[in-house]
C-alpha positions as a LaTeX table, in Angstrom:
\begin{tabular}{lrrr}
\hline
Residue & $x$ (\AA) & $y$ (\AA) & $z$ (\AA) \\
\hline
Met1 & 0.12 & $-0.09$ & 0.08 \\
Pro2 & 1.56 & 3.17 & $-1.13$ \\
Leu3 & 2.35 & 5.82 & 1.79 \\
Ile4 & 2.18 & 8.92 & $-0.26$ \\
Pro5 & $-1.07$ & 10.66 & $-1.19$ \\
Pro6 & $-2.23$ & 9.95 & $-5.00$ \\
Gln7 & $-1.24$ & 13.31 & $-6.37$ \\
Gly8 & $-1.91$ & 12.34 & $-10.06$ \\
Ile9 & $-5.61$ & 11.77 & $-9.42$ \\
Ser10 & $-5.66$ & 14.80 & $-7.15$ \\
Arg11 & $-4.27$ & 16.91 & $-10.19$ \\
Leu12 & $-6.83$ & 15.34 & $-12.62$ \\
Lys13 & $-9.48$ & 16.44 & $-10.09$ \\
Gly14 & $-8.33$ & 19.98 & $-10.05$ \\
Tyr15 & $-8.22$ & 19.95 & $-13.85$ \\
Leu16 & $-11.62$ & 18.51 & $-14.41$ \\
Lys17 & $-13.26$ & 20.88 & $-11.78$ \\
Arg18 & $-12.09$ & 23.80 & $-13.77$ \\
Tyr19 & $-14.00$ & 22.62 & $-16.68$ \\
Gly20 & $-17.39$ & 21.97 & $-14.65$ \\
Tyr21 & $-17.09$ & 18.28 & $-13.78$ \\
Gln22 & $-18.27$ & 17.12 & $-10.40$ \\
Val23 & $-15.26$ & 15.02 & $-9.07$ \\
Lys24 & $-14.77$ & 13.20 & $-5.72$ \\
Thr25 & $-11.76$ & 11.53 & $-4.46$ \\
His26 & $-11.17$ & 8.84 & $-2.08$ \\
Asp27 & $-8.11$ & 7.73 & $-0.67$ \\
Leu28 & $-8.07$ & 4.22 & 0.78 \\
Asn29 & $-4.58$ & 4.65 & 2.23 \\
Leu30 & $-6.65$ & 6.44 & 5.00 \\
Glu31 & $-9.11$ & 3.61 & 5.67 \\
Tyr32 & $-8.20$ & 2.14 & 8.83 \\
Glu33 & $-9.49$ & $-1.14$ & 8.13 \\
Phe34 & $-7.50$ & $-1.77$ & 4.97 \\
Lys35 & $-4.28$ & $-0.63$ & 6.87 \\
Arg36 & $-5.30$ & $-2.93$ & 9.52 \\
Leu37 & $-5.36$ & $-6.01$ & 7.45 \\
Phe38 & $-2.28$ & $-5.09$ & 5.40 \\
Asp39 & $-0.39$ & $-4.89$ & 8.81 \\
Arg40 & $-2.08$ & $-7.99$ & 9.81 \\
Tyr41 & $-0.92$ & $-9.94$ & 6.88 \\
Phe42 & 2.76 & $-8.77$ & 7.50 \\
Asp43 & 2.57 & $-9.77$ & 11.01 \\
Thr44 & 1.28 & $-13.04$ & 10.14 \\
Leu45 & 3.93 & $-13.58$ & 7.61 \\
Arg46 & 6.71 & $-12.46$ & 10.09 \\
Ser47 & 5.34 & $-14.71$ & 12.54 \\
Phe48 & 5.85 & $-17.72$ & 9.91 \\
Ile49 & 9.48 & $-16.96$ & 8.83 \\
Pro50 & 12.42 & $-17.09$ & 10.95 \\
Glu51 & 14.21 & $-13.78$ & 11.61 \\
Asn52 & 17.31 & $-14.85$ & 9.56 \\
His53 & 15.16 & $-15.07$ & 6.52 \\
Leu54 & 13.04 & $-12.08$ & 6.90 \\
Ala55 & 15.59 & $-9.46$ & 5.46 \\
Asn56 & 13.63 & $-6.13$ & 4.86 \\
Ile57 & 10.13 & $-7.65$ & 5.09 \\
Tyr58 & 8.57 & $-4.19$ & 4.51 \\
Asn59 & 10.43 & $-4.02$ & 1.33 \\
Ile60 & 10.69 & $-7.49$ & $-0.27$ \\
Gly61 & 7.27 & $-8.35$ & 1.61 \\
Asn62 & 5.57 & $-6.13$ & $-0.71$ \\
Asp63 & 6.32 & $-8.52$ & $-3.64$ \\
Val64 & 4.81 & $-11.28$ & $-1.86$ \\
Trp65 & 1.89 & $-9.19$ & $-1.07$ \\
Arg66 & 1.55 & $-7.89$ & $-4.60$ \\
Asp67 & 1.88 & $-11.51$ & $-6.15$ \\
His68 & $-0.35$ & $-13.14$ & $-3.44$ \\
Asn69 & $-2.92$ & $-10.64$ & $-4.25$ \\
Leu70 & $-2.66$ & $-11.25$ & $-7.89$ \\
Ala71 & $-3.03$ & $-15.30$ & $-7.17$ \\
His72 & $-5.87$ & $-14.73$ & $-4.86$ \\
Ile73 & $-8.17$ & $-12.71$ & $-7.18$ \\
His74 & $-7.51$ & $-15.21$ & $-10.27$ \\
His75 & $-7.38$ & $-18.48$ & $-8.49$ \\
Glu76 & $-9.87$ & $-21.21$ & $-9.28$ \\
Asp77 & $-8.34$ & $-24.35$ & $-7.98$ \\
Glu78 & $-7.48$ & $-24.17$ & $-4.16$ \\
Thr79 & $-4.95$ & $-26.79$ & $-4.30$ \\
Lys80 & $-2.98$ & $-25.15$ & $-6.89$ \\
Tyr81 & $-3.45$ & $-21.70$ & $-5.29$ \\
Ile82 & $-2.03$ & $-22.89$ & $-2.09$ \\
Glu83 & 1.17 & $-24.31$ & $-3.90$ \\
Leu84 & 1.58 & $-21.14$ & $-5.95$ \\
Val85 & 1.48 & $-18.96$ & $-2.71$ \\
Lys86 & 4.21 & $-21.39$ & $-1.28$ \\
Ile87 & 6.18 & $-20.68$ & $-4.23$ \\
Ile88 & 5.71 & $-17.01$ & $-4.37$ \\
Ile89 & 7.03 & $-16.93$ & $-0.38$ \\
Tyr90 & 9.72 & $-19.47$ & $-1.09$ \\
Lys91 & 11.16 & $-17.37$ & $-3.88$ \\
Ile92 & 10.99 & $-14.17$ & $-2.01$ \\
Phe93 & 12.14 & $-15.50$ & 1.66 \\
Tyr94 & 13.82 & $-18.97$ & 0.90 \\
Trp95 & 11.37 & $-20.44$ & 3.52 \\
Lys96 & 8.81 & $-23.18$ & 3.07 \\
Leu97 & 5.39 & $-22.50$ & 4.56 \\
Asp98 & 3.02 & $-25.44$ & 5.18 \\
Asn99 & $-0.66$ & $-25.65$ & 4.06 \\
Gln100 & $-2.12$ & $-24.18$ & 7.30 \\
Gln101 & 0.07 & $-21.19$ & 7.18 \\
Val102 & $-0.93$ & $-20.39$ & 3.50 \\
Leu103 & $-4.43$ & $-20.72$ & 4.61 \\
Glu104 & $-4.16$ & $-18.33$ & 7.25 \\
Leu105 & $-2.77$ & $-15.76$ & 4.98 \\
Asn106 & $-5.37$ & $-16.58$ & 2.48 \\
Lys107 & $-8.02$ & $-16.06$ & 5.11 \\
Ile108 & $-6.75$ & $-12.42$ & 5.57 \\
Leu109 & $-6.77$ & $-11.74$ & 2.01 \\
Ser110 & $-10.43$ & $-13.08$ & 1.91 \\
Val111 & $-11.33$ & $-10.61$ & 4.56 \\
Phe112 & $-9.48$ & $-7.88$ & 2.73 \\
Tyr113 & $-11.43$ & $-8.43$ & $-0.54$ \\
Ser114 & $-14.66$ & $-8.71$ & 1.17 \\
Ala115 & $-14.16$ & $-5.50$ & 2.99 \\
Leu116 & $-12.97$ & $-3.81$ & $-0.24$ \\
Glu117 & $-16.18$ & $-5.37$ & $-2.11$ \\
Thr118 & $-18.45$ & $-3.75$ & 0.72 \\
Tyr119 & $-16.52$ & $-0.50$ & 0.66 \\
Phe120 & $-17.01$ & $-0.18$ & $-2.92$ \\
Ile121 & $-20.36$ & $-1.25$ & $-3.45$ \\
Asp122 & $-21.46$ & 1.25 & $-0.70$ \\
Leu123 & $-19.46$ & 4.03 & $-2.50$ \\
Leu124 & $-20.90$ & 3.31 & $-5.86$ \\
Glu125 & $-24.46$ & 3.12 & $-4.71$ \\
Arg126 & $-23.97$ & 6.30 & $-2.60$ \\
Glu127 & $-22.11$ & 8.57 & $-5.30$ \\
Lys128 & $-23.73$ & 6.84 & $-8.48$ \\
Pro129 & $-20.58$ & 7.96 & $-10.55$ \\
Asp130 & $-20.69$ & 8.06 & $-14.21$ \\
Val131 & $-16.89$ & 7.40 & $-14.31$ \\
Leu132 & $-14.52$ & 5.61 & $-11.80$ \\
Gly133 & $-10.84$ & 6.29 & $-11.91$ \\
Leu134 & $-8.27$ & 4.60 & $-10.13$ \\
Ser135 & $-4.80$ & 5.52 & $-9.43$ \\
Val136 & $-2.89$ & 2.30 & $-9.62$ \\
Tyr137 & 0.61 & 1.61 & $-8.06$ \\
Arg138 & 2.83 & $-1.54$ & $-8.56$ \\
Asp139 & 1.46 & $-3.15$ & $-5.19$ \\
Thr140 & $-2.19$ & $-2.06$ & $-5.78$ \\
Ile141 & $-2.76$ & $-3.72$ & $-9.11$ \\
Ala142 & $-4.73$ & $-6.65$ & $-7.83$ \\
Pro143 & $-7.04$ & $-4.62$ & $-5.62$ \\
Ser144 & $-7.71$ & $-2.07$ & $-8.52$ \\
Met145 & $-8.43$ & $-5.10$ & $-10.78$ \\
Phe146 & $-10.82$ & $-6.68$ & $-8.48$ \\
Val147 & $-12.69$ & $-3.14$ & $-8.02$ \\
Phe148 & $-13.03$ & $-2.70$ & $-11.86$ \\
Gln149 & $-14.29$ & $-6.28$ & $-12.35$ \\
Leu150 & $-16.69$ & $-5.80$ & $-9.38$ \\
Thr151 & $-17.87$ & $-2.36$ & $-10.90$ \\
Lys152 & $-18.27$ & $-4.08$ & $-14.30$ \\
Arg153 & $-20.26$ & $-7.04$ & $-12.88$ \\
Lys154 & $-22.53$ & $-4.83$ & $-10.79$ \\
Tyr155 & $-22.77$ & $-1.41$ & $-12.66$ \\
Pro156 & $-21.76$ & $-2.17$ & $-16.35$ \\
Gly157 & $-22.65$ & 1.35 & $-17.37$ \\
Ile158 & $-19.89$ & 2.86 & $-15.22$ \\
Leu159 & $-17.10$ & 3.90 & $-17.41$ \\
Thr160 & $-13.69$ & 2.76 & $-15.63$ \\
Val161 & $-10.46$ & 4.48 & $-16.07$ \\
Met162 & $-7.03$ & 3.29 & $-14.59$ \\
Gly163 & $-4.24$ & 5.47 & $-14.50$ \\
Gly164 & $-0.77$ & 5.79 & $-12.30$ \\
Asn165 & 2.80 & 5.57 & $-12.35$ \\
Ile166 & 2.42 & 1.64 & $-13.08$ \\
Phe167 & 1.65 & 2.37 & $-16.45$ \\
Ser168 & 4.55 & 4.85 & $-17.10$ \\
Ile169 & 7.53 & 2.91 & $-15.32$ \\
Gln170 & 6.54 & $-0.65$ & $-13.90$ \\
Leu171 & 4.15 & $-2.42$ & $-16.06$ \\
Pro172 & 4.78 & $-3.35$ & $-19.79$ \\
Leu173 & 2.03 & $-2.41$ & $-22.18$ \\
Asp174 & 1.79 & $-5.96$ & $-23.22$ \\
Ser175 & 1.24 & $-7.50$ & $-19.58$ \\
Pro176 & $-1.36$ & $-10.09$ & $-19.34$ \\
Asn177 & $-2.34$ & $-8.12$ & $-15.98$ \\
Leu178 & $-3.85$ & $-5.59$ & $-18.39$ \\
Asn179 & $-6.34$ & $-7.98$ & $-19.81$ \\
Phe180 & $-9.42$ & $-7.87$ & $-17.63$ \\
\hline
\end{tabular}
């Protein structure tokens, strides 16, 4: 989760307001529940991995967070999903988790996505936007994709727009992560 305000979307808001558009922004970094779940995920991960394998968990751990989130929103086979998460964690920390540990991390992500769905359905019903724009970072690609899929499923008439530095410096234009 980025710890800086989304400047790009704030600048777009200022620009659009000058031309008479009604624009509202919401920064989920300020929502306590999401930060709490993010911290819980890292605390749980840290409890499973010996200290001599942790390195800088809040740096390299973000790779685990991002990849686990992508696996979470795309998985169809629970057994393959558990094995994939084990591989993701092993490739970053060189430590093998057992199935129960992976299931505990998966539960945290399930709660995270349930809260995200509730938050966005409430937001979309309350605001009734014509356009939903998201500022996307490397570590928020999976939650952003989830929100767009949710929006298109529940409110297909809402135009969705995704932007952010992920497109300029971090994600290749032919990435399969852009096909949703």
